[in-house]
C-alpha positions as CSV (number, residue, x, y, z in Angstrom):
1,M,67.9,-2.9,-25.1
2,G,71.0,-0.9,-24.2
3,T,71.6,2.8,-24.3
4,P,70.9,4.3,-27.7
5,L,74.0,5.4,-29.6
6,L,72.3,8.5,-31.0
7,R,70.0,10.8,-29.0
8,Q,67.6,13.6,-29.7
9,G,69.4,16.9,-29.6
10,G,72.8,15.2,-29.3
11,C,76.0,16.9,-30.4
12,Y,78.0,15.2,-33.1
13,L,81.4,16.0,-34.7
14,I,81.6,15.0,-38.4
15,I,85.1,15.0,-39.8
16,G,84.9,15.9,-43.5
17,G,81.4,17.3,-42.8
18,V,81.0,19.4,-45.9
19,G,82.0,16.6,-48.3
20,G,79.4,14.3,-49.9
21,V,79.3,11.6,-47.3
22,G,79.6,14.0,-44.4
23,L,76.7,16.1,-45.6
24,S,74.5,13.0,-46.0
25,L,75.3,12.0,-42.5
26,A,74.7,15.6,-41.3
27,E,71.3,15.7,-43.1
28,H,70.3,12.4,-41.4
29,L,71.3,13.6,-37.9
30,A,69.6,16.9,-38.4
31,R,66.4,15.5,-39.8
32,T,66.1,12.5,-37.4
33,Y,67.6,13.9,-34.2
34,G,67.5,17.7,-34.4
35,A,71.2,17.4,-33.6
36,H,73.8,20.0,-32.8
37,L,76.5,19.5,-35.5
38,I,80.1,20.4,-35.8
39,L,81.4,19.8,-39.3
40,T,85.1,19.9,-40.0
41,S,86.6,20.8,-43.4
42,R,90.1,21.6,-44.5
43,S,88.9,24.6,-46.5
44,G,85.9,25.7,-44.4
45,T,82.6,26.7,-46.0
46,P,82.5,26.1,-49.8
47,T,82.9,29.5,-51.5
48,G,83.6,28.7,-55.1
49,D,81.4,29.7,-58.0
50,D,81.4,26.2,-59.5
51,P,78.2,24.0,-59.5
52,E,79.6,21.6,-56.9
53,S,80.3,24.4,-54.4
54,A,76.9,25.9,-55.0
55,L,75.3,22.5,-54.4
56,R,77.2,22.0,-51.1
57,R,76.2,25.5,-49.9
58,Q,72.6,24.6,-50.7
59,R,72.8,21.3,-48.8
60,L,74.5,23.1,-45.9
61,A,71.6,25.6,-45.8
62,E,69.1,22.7,-45.7
63,V,71.0,21.1,-42.8
64,Q,71.2,24.4,-40.9
65,A,67.4,24.7,-41.3
66,M,66.8,21.2,-39.7
67,A,69.6,21.0,-37.1
68,A,69.5,22.6,-33.7
69,S,72.9,24.2,-34.6
70,V,75.6,23.9,-37.1
71,E,79.2,25.0,-36.7
72,I,81.8,24.6,-39.5
73,V,85.4,24.3,-38.2
74,T,88.4,24.5,-40.4
75,A,90.7,21.6,-39.5
76,D,93.2,19.2,-41.0
77,A,92.0,15.7,-40.1
78,T,95.4,14.3,-40.8
79,S,97.0,16.4,-38.0
80,S,96.3,15.0,-34.5
81,A,97.5,18.3,-33.0
82,D,95.1,20.3,-35.2
83,M,92.1,18.1,-34.4
84,A,92.9,18.1,-30.7
85,A,93.0,21.9,-30.8
86,R,89.7,22.2,-32.6
87,I,88.0,19.7,-30.3
88,A,89.2,21.5,-27.2
């Protein structure tokens, strides 16, 4: 067997991390690997009063409880300059 692609306590950047698929991936990495997570979002942490925003905040809280650490970074994934600045 080769080197595992994912490791316990690893640090992972998830682009679109507060969207549906991103949160599912974050939950898996947090639960399975106790990962350090960096989640990018164009609009940052969901703040609306609508049911979808409330559900995303709840899911984020669950991820934060399982993960070693969670950082939410506002970034535009379509801008290579913006992404490079955030990663640096």
